[in-house]
N, CA, C and O atoms as CSV, one atom per row, in Angstrom:
chain,resi,resn,atom,element,x,y,z
A,1,MET,N,N,102.721,97.600,92.395
A,1,MET,CA,C,103.702,96.560,92.084
A,1,MET,C,C,104.274,96.574,90.643
A,1,MET,O,O,105.464,96.523,90.330
A,2,ALA,N,N,103.145,96.656,89.789
A,2,ALA,CA,C,103.516,96.764,88.374
A,2,ALA,C,C,104.280,98.014,88.001
A,2,ALA,O,O,105.031,98.049,87.025
A,3,SER,N,N,104.080,98.972,88.753
A,3,SER,CA,C,104.796,100.253,88.444
A,3,SER,C,C,106.288,100.135,88.845
A,3,SER,O,O,107.135,100.681,88.138
A,4,ARG,N,N,106.608,99.507,89.848
A,4,ARG,CA,C,107.973,99.195,90.276
A,4,ARG,C,C,108.512,98.232,89.520
A,4,ARG,O,O,109.736,98.292,89.402
A,5,PHE,N,N,107.869,97.229,88.891
A,5,PHE,CA,C,108.457,96.333,87.897
A,5,PHE,C,C,108.794,96.984,86.704
A,5,PHE,O,O,109.843,96.687,86.132
A,6,GLY,N,N,107.981,97.894,86.227
A,6,GLY,CA,C,108.269,98.711,84.977
A,6,GLY,C,C,109.435,99.604,85.199
A,6,GLY,O,O,110.243,99.785,84.288
A,7,ALA,N,N,109.574,100.196,86.408
A,7,ALA,CA,C,110.660,101.088,86.754
A,7,ALA,C,C,111.980,100.168,86.666
A,7,ALA,O,O,112.981,100.597,86.092
A,8,ALA,N,N,111.954,99.105,87.154
A,8,ALA,CA,C,113.088,98.249,87.278
A,8,ALA,C,C,113.486,97.866,85.678
A,8,ALA,O,O,114.672,97.820,85.351
A,9,LEU,N,N,112.551,97.633,84.841
A,9,LEU,CA,C,112.976,97.235,83.625
A,9,LEU,C,C,113.409,98.514,82.838
A,9,LEU,O,O,114.186,98.382,81.893
A,10,ILE,N,N,112.955,99.702,83.176
A,10,ILE,CA,C,113.485,100.891,82.581
A,10,ILE,C,C,114.951,100.957,82.881
A,10,ILE,O,O,115.800,101.081,81.999
A,11,LEU,N,N,115.232,100.864,84.242
A,11,LEU,CA,C,116.581,101.111,84.828
A,11,LEU,C,C,117.591,100.070,84.074
A,11,LEU,O,O,118.687,100.426,83.640
A,12,ILE,N,N,117.095,98.768,83.978
A,12,ILE,CA,C,118.063,97.745,83.429
A,12,ILE,C,C,118.194,98.013,81.939
A,12,ILE,O,O,119.259,97.743,81.384
A,13,GLY,N,N,117.192,98.519,81.268
A,13,GLY,CA,C,117.279,98.724,79.810
A,13,GLY,C,C,118.188,99.918,79.549
A,13,GLY,O,O,118.937,99.842,78.576
A,14,LEU,N,N,118.207,101.072,80.351
A,14,LEU,CA,C,119.069,102.205,80.320
A,14,LEU,C,C,120.475,101.735,80.476
A,14,LEU,O,O,121.352,102.055,79.675
A,15,ILE,N,N,120.696,100.931,81.571
A,15,ILE,CA,C,121.930,100.502,81.788
A,15,ILE,C,C,122.581,99.686,80.617
A,15,ILE,O,O,123.767,99.891,80.360
A,16,SER,N,N,121.907,98.834,79.945
A,16,SER,CA,C,122.141,98.168,78.890
A,16,SER,C,C,122.415,99.062,77.698
A,16,SER,O,O,123.272,98.776,76.861
A,17,LEU,N,N,121.689,100.118,77.645
A,17,LEU,CA,C,121.988,101.022,76.481
A,17,LEU,C,C,123.283,101.811,76.720
A,17,LEU,O,O,123.968,102.170,75.762
A,18,VAL,N,N,123.622,102.081,77.970
A,18,VAL,CA,C,124.841,102.729,78.301
A,18,VAL,C,C,126.094,101.728,77.985
A,18,VAL,O,O,127.139,102.169,77.507
A,19,VAL,N,N,125.923,100.473,78.264
A,19,VAL,CA,C,126.864,99.466,77.841
A,19,VAL,C,C,126.989,99.436,76.377
A,19,VAL,O,O,128.112,99.194,75.935
A,20,PHE,N,N,126.055,99.635,75.571
A,20,PHE,CA,C,126.112,99.534,74.194
A,20,PHE,C,C,126.902,100.770,73.779
A,20,PHE,O,O,127.839,100.610,72.998
A,21,VAL,N,N,126.616,101.962,74.222
A,21,VAL,CA,C,127.425,103.212,73.898
A,21,VAL,C,C,128.859,103.057,74.364
A,21,VAL,O,O,129.738,103.439,73.592
A,22,LEU,N,N,129.193,102.551,75.514
A,22,LEU,CA,C,130.613,102.254,75.754
A,22,LEU,C,C,131.233,101.318,74.766
A,22,LEU,O,O,132.354,101.568,74.321
A,23,THR,N,N,130.526,100.188,74.374
A,23,THR,CA,C,131.271,99.266,73.453
A,23,THR,C,C,131.221,99.902,72.068
A,23,THR,O,O,132.005,99.423,71.249
A,24,LEU,N,N,130.455,100.871,71.677
A,24,LEU,CA,C,130.514,101.579,70.601
A,24,LEU,C,C,131.626,102.531,70.498
A,24,LEU,O,O,132.079,102.833,69.394
A,25,GLN,N,N,132.103,103.033,71.617
A,25,GLN,CA,C,133.184,103.971,71.766
A,25,GLN,C,C,134.583,103.247,71.417
A,25,GLN,O,O,135.531,103.789,70.848
A,26,ILE,N,N,134.523,101.963,71.857
A,26,ILE,CA,C,135.847,101.191,71.719
A,26,ILE,C,C,135.723,100.520,70.496
A,26,ILE,O,O,136.543,99.619,70.319
A,27,GLN,N,N,134.856,100.741,69.551
A,27,GLN,CA,C,134.614,100.253,68.140
A,27,GLN,C,C,134.443,98.682,68.252
A,27,GLN,O,O,134.983,97.952,67.421
A,28,GLN,N,N,133.712,98.194,69.251
A,28,GLN,CA,C,133.334,96.822,69.183
A,28,GLN,C,C,131.821,96.669,69.723
A,28,GLN,O,O,131.486,96.024,70.717
A,29,ALA,N,N,131.012,97.368,68.893
A,29,ALA,CA,C,129.622,97.588,69.121
A,29,ALA,C,C,128.938,96.243,69.437
A,29,ALA,O,O,129.148,95.318,68.652
A,30,ASN,N,N,128.214,96.055,70.406
A,30,ASN,CA,C,127.413,94.894,70.876
A,30,ASN,C,C,126.061,95.177,70.494
A,30,ASN,O,O,125.381,95.912,71.210
A,31,THR,N,N,125.572,94.646,69.389
A,31,THR,CA,C,124.133,94.893,68.902
A,31,THR,C,C,123.165,94.222,69.917
A,31,THR,O,O,122.039,94.694,70.081
A,32,LEU,N,N,123.578,93.156,70.583
A,32,LEU,CA,C,122.666,92.438,71.567
A,32,LEU,C,C,122.289,93.472,72.785
A,32,LEU,O,O,121.186,93.542,73.327
A,33,ALA,N,N,123.394,94.221,73.080
A,33,ALA,CA,C,123.064,95.237,74.133
A,33,ALA,C,C,122.064,96.285,73.732
A,33,ALA,O,O,121.184,96.676,74.498
A,34,LEU,N,N,122.241,96.761,72.412
A,34,LEU,CA,C,121.250,97.664,71.923
A,34,LEU,C,C,119.864,97.223,71.859
A,34,LEU,O,O,118.927,97.926,72.236
A,35,LEU,N,N,119.729,95.899,71.314
A,35,LEU,CA,C,118.391,95.236,71.189
A,35,LEU,C,C,117.665,95.048,72.619
A,35,LEU,O,O,116.478,95.297,72.833
A,36,LEU,N,N,118.599,94.563,73.555
A,36,LEU,CA,C,118.014,94.243,74.927
A,36,LEU,C,C,117.750,95.625,75.641
A,36,LEU,O,O,116.737,95.765,76.326
A,37,GLY,N,N,118.580,96.551,75.495
A,37,GLY,CA,C,118.333,97.779,76.220
A,37,GLY,C,C,117.068,98.589,75.790
A,37,GLY,O,O,116.286,99.143,76.562
A,38,SER,N,N,117.000,98.563,74.423
A,38,SER,CA,C,115.780,99.267,73.833
A,38,SER,C,C,114.408,98.579,74.185
A,38,SER,O,O,113.405,99.176,74.575
A,39,SER,N,N,114.533,97.217,73.982
A,39,SER,CA,C,113.335,96.488,74.322
A,39,SER,C,C,112.988,96.446,75.771
A,39,SER,O,O,111.798,96.528,76.077
A,40,LEU,N,N,113.781,96.343,76.577
A,40,LEU,CA,C,113.559,96.406,78.049
A,40,LEU,C,C,113.110,97.838,78.500
A,40,LEU,O,O,112.261,97.977,79.380
A,41,THR,N,N,113.667,98.829,77.911
A,41,THR,CA,C,113.096,100.149,78.250
A,41,THR,C,C,111.725,100.309,77.680
A,41,THR,O,O,110.873,100.818,78.408
A,42,ALA,N,N,111.411,99.948,76.502
A,42,ALA,CA,C,110.175,100.046,75.942
A,42,ALA,C,C,109.141,99.392,76.596
A,42,ALA,O,O,108.081,99.976,76.821
A,43,LEU,N,N,109.350,98.164,76.945
A,43,LEU,CA,C,108.499,97.315,77.766
A,43,LEU,C,C,108.215,97.910,79.117
A,43,LEU,O,O,107.056,97.937,79.530
A,44,GLY,N,N,109.243,98.403,79.848
A,44,GLY,CA,C,108.974,99.039,81.101
A,44,GLY,C,C,108.211,100.329,81.022
A,44,GLY,O,O,107.517,100.640,81.990
A,45,LEU,N,N,108.268,101.137,79.941
A,45,LEU,CA,C,107.422,102.230,79.715
A,45,LEU,C,C,106.036,101.867,79.465
A,45,LEU,O,O,105.127,102.584,79.884
A,46,VAL,N,N,105.795,100.709,78.753
A,46,VAL,CA,C,104.445,100.227,78.500
A,46,VAL,C,C,103.724,99.835,79.847
A,46,VAL,O,O,102.560,100.144,80.103
A,47,ILE,N,N,104.514,99.155,80.633
A,47,ILE,CA,C,104.065,98.623,81.957
A,47,ILE,C,C,103.675,99.731,82.968
A,47,ILE,O,O,102.671,99.705,83.680
A,48,ARG,N,N,104.618,100.716,82.930
A,48,ARG,CA,C,104.448,101.830,83.781
A,48,ARG,C,C,103.205,102.625,83.463
A,48,ARG,O,O,102.433,103.023,84.335
A,49,ARG,N,N,103.041,102.850,82.074
A,49,ARG,CA,C,101.867,103.611,81.591
A,49,ARG,C,C,100.557,102.733,81.874
A,49,ARG,O,O,99.544,103.277,82.313
A,50,SER,N,N,100.600,101.517,81.640
A,50,SER,CA,C,99.366,100.811,81.916
A,50,SER,C,C,99.052,100.752,83.463
A,50,SER,O,O,97.878,100.738,83.833
A,51,ALA,N,N,100.022,100.719,84.307
A,51,ALA,CA,C,99.734,100.734,85.735
A,51,ALA,C,C,99.169,102.034,86.219
A,51,ALA,O,O,98.341,102.063,87.130
A,52,ALA,N,N,99.627,103.150,85.594
A,52,ALA,CA,C,99.164,104.526,85.932
A,52,ALA,C,C,97.624,104.631,85.516
A,52,ALA,O,O,96.778,105.158,86.239
A,53,ARG,N,N,97.371,104.091,84.317
A,53,ARG,CA,C,95.986,104.099,83.737
A,53,ARG,C,C,95.053,103.316,84.726
A,53,ARG,O,O,93.989,103.812,85.094
A,54,ASN,N,N,95.461,102.124,85.132
A,54,ASN,CA,C,94.669,101.268,86.015
A,54,ASN,C,C,94.571,102.138,87.380
A,54,ASN,O,O,93.448,102.255,87.870
A,55,ALA,N,N,95.492,102.656,87.922
A,55,ALA,CA,C,95.426,103.455,89.209
A,55,ALA,C,C,94.442,104.529,89.038
A,55,ALA,O,O,93.680,104.791,89.969
A,56,GLN,N,N,94.385,105.245,87.810
A,56,GLN,CA,C,93.419,106.338,87.674
A,56,GLN,C,C,92.050,105.692,87.679
A,56,GLN,O,O,91.157,106.154,88.390
A,57,ARG,N,N,91.882,104.755,86.991
A,57,ARG,CA,C,90.441,104.067,86.943
A,57,ARG,C,C,89.974,103.746,88.215
A,57,ARG,O,O,88.791,103.949,88.488
A,58,ARG,N,N,90.833,103.217,89.122
A,58,ARG,CA,C,90.496,102.744,90.513
A,58,ARG,C,C,90.009,104.025,91.163
A,58,ARG,O,O,88.916,103.959,91.725
A,59,THR,N,N,90.663,105.185,91.169
A,59,THR,CA,C,90.243,106.342,91.852
A,59,THR,C,C,88.918,106.826,91.405
A,59,THR,O,O,88.158,107.395,92.189
A,60,ALA,N,N,88.612,106.605,90.115
A,60,ALA,CA,C,87.291,107.163,89.498
A,60,ALA,C,C,86.306,106.174,89.819
A,60,ALA,O,O,85.155,106.449,89.478
A,61,ARG,N,N,86.508,105.075,90.404
A,61,ARG,CA,C,85.430,104.020,90.376
A,61,ARG,C,C,84.154,104.513,91.294
A,61,ARG,O,O,83.007,104.282,90.912
A,62,PHE,N,N,84.384,105.110,92.356
A,62,PHE,CA,C,83.225,105.501,93.263
A,62,PHE,C,C,83.082,107.031,93.229
A,62,PHE,O,O,82.713,107.691,94.200
A,63,HIS,N,N,83.377,107.491,92.137
A,63,HIS,CA,C,83.176,109.116,92.048
A,63,HIS,C,C,81.968,109.589,92.449
A,63,HIS,O,O,81.885,110.513,93.259
A,64,THR,N,N,80.857,108.962,91.885
A,64,THR,CA,C,79.513,109.479,92.203
A,64,THR,C,C,79.131,109.237,93.640
A,64,THR,O,O,78.430,110.075,94.207
A,65,LEU,N,N,79.545,108.137,94.282
A,65,LEU,CA,C,79.284,107.970,95.704
A,65,LEU,C,C,80.014,109.040,96.673
A,65,LEU,O,O,79.514,109.443,97.723
A,66,ARG,N,N,81.255,109.434,96.173
A,66,ARG,CA,C,81.996,110.373,96.894
A,66,ARG,C,C,81.421,111.747,96.727
A,66,ARG,O,O,81.494,112.567,97.642
A,67,ARG,N,N,80.880,112.002,95.636
A,67,ARG,CA,C,80.169,113.306,95.355
A,67,ARG,C,C,79.036,113.454,96.233
A,67,ARG,O,O,78.849,114.449,96.933
A,68,LEU,N,N,78.135,112.249,96.173
A,68,LEU,CA,C,76.964,112.294,96.992
A,68,LEU,C,C,77.284,112.393,98.532
A,68,LEU,O,O,76.492,112.981,99.268
A,69,ARG,N,N,78.358,111.863,98.993
A,69,ARG,CA,C,78.730,111.896,100.509
A,69,ARG,C,C,79.193,113.321,100.714
A,69,ARG,O,O,78.969,113.831,101.811
A,70,GLY,N,N,79.850,114.061,99.726
A,70,GLY,CA,C,80.238,115.492,99.975
A,70,GLY,C,C,81.693,115.412,100.401
A,70,GLY,O,O,82.143,116.355,101.052
A,71,ASP,N,N,82.506,114.340,100.089
A,71,ASP,CA,C,83.984,114.413,100.385
A,71,ASP,C,C,84.721,115.658,99.900
A,71,ASP,O,O,84.630,115.908,98.698
A,72,ALA,N,N,85.441,116.474,100.679
A,72,ALA,CA,C,86.045,117.553,100.359
A,72,ALA,C,C,87.335,117.477,99.841
A,72,ALA,O,O,87.841,118.416,99.225
A,73,HIS,N,N,87.975,116.278,100.079
A,73,HIS,CA,C,89.425,116.001,99.783
A,73,HIS,C,C,89.667,115.575,98.287
A,73,HIS,O,O,90.767,115.246,97.845
A,74,GLU,N,N,88.533,115.624,97.587
A,74,GLU,CA,C,88.715,115.212,96.104
A,74,GLU,C,C,89.249,116.459,95.363
A,74,GLU,O,O,88.623,117.519,95.384
A,75,THR,N,N,90.360,116.316,94.740
A,75,THR,CA,C,90.986,117.485,94.173
A,75,THR,C,C,90.773,117.777,92.754
A,75,THR,O,O,90.574,118.937,92.392
A,76,LYS,N,N,90.805,116.683,91.827
A,76,LYS,CA,C,90.610,116.905,90.493
A,76,LYS,C,C,89.489,116.007,89.858
A,76,LYS,O,O,89.332,114.877,90.320
A,77,ASP,N,N,88.753,116.418,88.893
A,77,ASP,CA,C,87.759,115.668,88.046
A,77,ASP,C,C,88.332,114.715,87.189
A,77,ASP,O,O,89.123,115.061,86.312
A,78,LEU,N,N,87.972,113.430,87.380
A,78,LEU,CA,C,88.628,112.395,86.425
A,78,LEU,C,C,87.634,112.023,85.321
A,78,LEU,O,O,87.849,111.032,84.623
A,79,ASP,N,N,86.577,112.774,85.147
A,79,ASP,CA,C,85.715,112.437,84.094
A,79,ASP,C,C,86.067,113.052,82.703
A,79,ASP,O,O,85.265,112.950,81.775
A,80,ASP,N,N,87.320,113.721,82.549
A,80,ASP,CA,C,87.680,114.340,81.415
A,80,ASP,C,C,87.939,113.328,80.269
A,80,ASP,O,O,88.278,113.729,79.156
């Protein structure tokens, strides 16, 4: 859920940055669009990165139990 919210913020931020570039081309630069676009994009990247780290922690939670059971579908070692 957080990953999707982060992706939505990134998309809205990039659209806002495109609006800034377009207003810059007609020499009526809208600095609010620049600030909004860059901040939303940065916030979206932070949220997505945090969600990815939390997902990785969840998969590593029962690593020892899976190893003792002998599950063969475990593909990579998360202890790095």
